[in-house]
DRENLOTOR-663611 format. One record per residue: residue in one letter; x, z, y of N, C-alpha, C, O, CB in turn. Coordinates in pm, whole numbers, padded with zeros to 5 digits, always signed. Atoms other than C-alpha are relative to their C-alpha. Glycine has a CB too. Layout:
BEGIN
AXZYXZYXZYXZYXZY...
end
This chain:
BEGIN
X+00116+00048-00049+00854+00902+00873+00053-00099-00078+00171-00133-00080-00044-00011+00153X-00062+00074+00092+00858+00673+00621-00085-00137+00007-00201-00113+00040+00003+00076-00142X+00008+00129-00034+00785+00297+00645-00003-00093-00140+00065-00063-00238+00121-00031+00097X+00018+00111+00106+00671-00028+00404+00010-00100+00041-00110-00115+00061-00103-00009-00064X-00025+00165+00009+00756-00402+00475-00108-00060-00063-00161-00015-00164+00130-00047-00082X+00088+00101+00104+00524-00673+00371-00004-00116+00043-00093-00153+00119-00144+00030-00025X-00060+00108-00040+00670-00968+00415+00007-00118-00070+00121-00128-00115+00101+00029+00024X-00068+00082+00019+00653-01293+00286+00095-00126-00027+00111-00189-00131-00014+00020-00001X-00114+00083-00041+00915-01518+00410+00142+00056+00009+00179+00121+00106-00031-00049+00123X-00091-00060+00023+01256-01441+00255+00103+00032+00130+00201+00104+00108+00045-00065-00104X-00117-00024-00131+01455-01434+00638-00065+00091+00041-00015+00204+00050+00037-00112+00122X+00043-00137-00079+01223-01232+00793+00013+00121-00071+00059+00224-00021-00144+00000+00042X+00000-00183+00044+01189-00939+00540+00116+00043-00029+00145+00156-00069-00084+00052-00132X-00143-00059+00039+01523-00932+00491+00081+00056+00165+00159+00151+00169+00106-00152-00093X-00015-00055-00088+01574-00915+00881-00046+00144+00008+00038+00230+00037-00037-00071+00073X+00053-00111-00016+01344-00623+00880+00033+00102-00090+00017+00214-00041-00114-00017+00005X-00089-00077+00046+01511-00448+00613+00116+00047+00036+00139+00168+00044+00017-00031-00073X-00106+00017-00082+01834-00529+00762-00018+00094+00143+00094+00119+00188+00011-00157+00025X-00013-00090-00116+01754-00304+01078+00039+00102-00017+00047+00129-00137-00093+00025+00061X-00037-00136+00026+01873+00034+01121-00097+00124+00053-00092+00195+00154+00136+00014+00060X+00111-00077+00020+01581+00228+01052+00030+00144+00033-00047+00212+00102-00047-00017-00134X-00041-00097+00034+01751+00508+01008+00056+00074+00153+00079+00195+00154+00094-00032-00115X-00035+00001-00088+01855+00526+01331-00106+00078+00152-00105+00129+00264+00037-00127-00016X+00140-00018-00107+01530+00574+01471-00086+00157-00065-00179+00224-00018-00137-00182-00023X+00040-00140+00106+01458+00880+01218-00168-00082-00116-00282-00038-00129-00078+00201+00159X+00111+00070+00074+01241+00608+00972+00096-00041-00102+00198-00106-00083-00092-00124+00078X-00013+00066+00067+01285+00567+00644-00017-00092-00080-00115-00048-00141+00011+00026-00008X+00057+00119+00054+01237+00246+00458-00048+00038-00141+00036+00104-00202+00104-00119-00001X+00004-00125+00111+01059+00383+00130-00058-00198-00063-00149-00186-00145-00145+00214+00017X+00085+00125+00022+00936-00023+00059+00014-00099+00048+00043-00100+00168-00103+00005+00021X-00007+00151-00017+00943-00384+00061-00104-00037-00131-00113-00005-00250+00178-00071-00012X+00088+00107+00115+00678-00617-00086+00002-00158+00075+00059-00187+00180-00204+00062-00025X-00011+00139-00013+00631-00981-00064-00162-00041+00005-00195+00078+00001+00092-00071-00130X+00116-00074-00008+00296-00979-00048-00137+00029+00024-00120+00150+00041+00017+00038+00030X+00105-00162-00085-00061-00803+00075-00037+00084-00137-00025+00207-00138-00212-00056+00106X+00009-00049+00184-00145-00731-00342+00081+00119+00016+00048+00237+00028+00082-00123-00142X-00103-00110+00018+00184-00573-00348-00055+00058+00080-00167+00106+00067+00144-00011+00017X+00023-00080-00124+00188-00428-00029-00141+00126-00055-00088+00228-00101-00054-00131+00148X+00079-00068+00027-00134-00229-00113+00011+00111-00178-00044+00219-00202-00104-00105+00026X-00067-00049+00148-00005-00115-00490+00147+00100+00037+00169+00200-00030+00054-00168-00107X-00071-00086-00058+00319+00023-00266-00060+00113+00069-00033+00232+00055+00070-00061+00072X+00050-00110-00082+00126+00194-00042-00064+00099-00023-00048+00204+00039-00056-00029+00072X+00086-00078+00106-00114+00356-00271+00099+00132-00030+00096+00245+00018-00036-00103-00154X-00095-00090+00052+00185+00509-00470+00147+00076+00098+00215+00173+00063+00048-00089-00117X-00086-00103-00057+00436+00577-00147-00004+00057+00116+00087+00091+00192+00101-00032+00002X+00047-00010-00149+00214+00656+00130+00076+00029+00121+00097+00137+00175-00086+00090+00007X-00106+00017-00093+00438+00535+00380-00085+00083+00159-00194+00137+00142+00046-00199+00011X+00065-00057-00140+00327+00673+00763-00047-00163+00066-00158-00197+00106+00142+00107+00121X+00028+00123-00132+00405+00287+00955-00035-00081-00154-00010-00024-00261+00176-00078+00146X-00073+00074+00055+00365-00049+00756-00065-00112+00097-00164-00135+00167-00002-00003-00161X-00086+00130-00072+00509-00345+00884-00045-00134-00088+00032-00193-00163+00196+00024-00015X+00054+00114+00020+00273-00631+00799+00026-00160+00056+00053-00188+00172-00101+00037+00026X-00046+00102-00057+00330-00982+00807-00163-00077+00019-00212-00066-00094+00129-00076-00095X+00135+00069-00007-00045-01181+00900-00034-00117-00072-00150-00156-00059-00024-00033+00121X+00034+00066+00143-00040-01425+00613+00096-00022-00078+00208-00072-00064-00060-00122+00003X-00056-00029+00119+00033-01359+00297-00009-00030-00111-00088+00056-00147-00003+00076-00017X+00078-00028+00097-00025-01448-00042-00083+00101-00108-00022+00173-00187+00040-00042-00028X+00063-00091+00109-00272-01261-00255-00092+00105+00086-00163+00185+00024+00126+00084-00099X-00019-00123-00064-00341-01034+00064+00016-00069+00109+00139-00077+00115+00105+00102-00041X-00061-00055-00144-00321-01121+00438-00047+00097-00011-00134+00155-00077-00024-00057+00139X+00003-00124-00111-00232-00870+00693-00128+00087-00012-00160+00191-00069+00002-00060+00160X+00049-00091+00013-00489-00822+00783-00172+00054-00088-00267+00120-00046+00023+00009+00117X+00053-00050+00147-00695-00763+00458+00032+00113-00027-00038+00211-00051+00041-00067-00113X-00096-00201+00080-00425-00467+00358-00047+00060+00113-00109+00166+00103+00239+00040-00019X+00005-00085-00118-00454-00378+00709-00190+00096-00001-00231+00212-00012+00034-00135+00159X+00141-00046+00049-00835-00352+00674-00008+00131-00135-00017+00252-00115-00075-00153-00059X-00081-00104+00095-00757-00190+00299-00011+00145+00008-00074+00234-00048+00138-00018+00018X-00085-00124+00015-00572+00065+00410-00022+00111+00091+00032+00222+00089+00135-00034+00013X+00092-00045-00096-00767+00177+00674-00164+00049-00069-00230+00137-00014-00008-00130+00110X+00089-00053+00086-01059+00222+00421+00067+00151-00105+00014+00260-00126-00043-00140-00091X-00063-00078+00144-00820+00405+00134+00023+00144+00077-00024+00258+00071+00180-00081-00082X-00144-00088-00049-00541+00556+00346+00019+00018+00173+00126-00001+00231+00155-00099-00060X+00040+00043-00105-00707+00578+00696+00146+00051+00083+00180-00010+00184-00155+00057+00041X-00139-00033-00088-00315+00810+00798+00075-00111+00012+00177-00090+00079+00099+00109-00062X-00124+00109+00039-00127+00466+00728-00003-00070+00196-00097-00149+00202-00069-00165-00181X+00002+00090-00092-00094+00311+01093+00115-00154-00062+00229-00146-00108+00051+00093+00147X+00003+00151+00000-00060-00109+01053+00074-00044+00086+00041-00014+00201-00117-00059+00019X-00088+00087-00144+00188-00301+01272-00025-00162-00146+00002-00194-00262+00272+00092+00064X+00002+00141+00061+00084-00654+01203+00098-00122+00126+00134-00110+00243-00199-00047-00020X-00175+00059-00033+00367-00922+01281-00060-00179-00034-00173-00194-00080+00179+00087-00165X+00003+00081+00007+00387-01297+01267+00046-00071+00008-00012-00119+00105-00034-00010+00016X-00067+00115-00076+00621-01596+01312+00025-00126+00005+00092-00172+00098+00077+00012+00007
end
């Protein structure tokens, strides 16, 4: 299972990156600092899951989730906020 993280806050992004995803069968395939970058990565990487902050520059997590559901409907999106 592949995971993409989208988070604009450095500390939150680093903490999410440092989770031992492999121990639960998840591989971290990409990290984005804003919603637009996350969408571009999702199109190329086709992750199974995206964990996204709700408020980010260029595209919010909600906008990202909406666009992903239209273009890549098999990807599950988890929205979080700090």
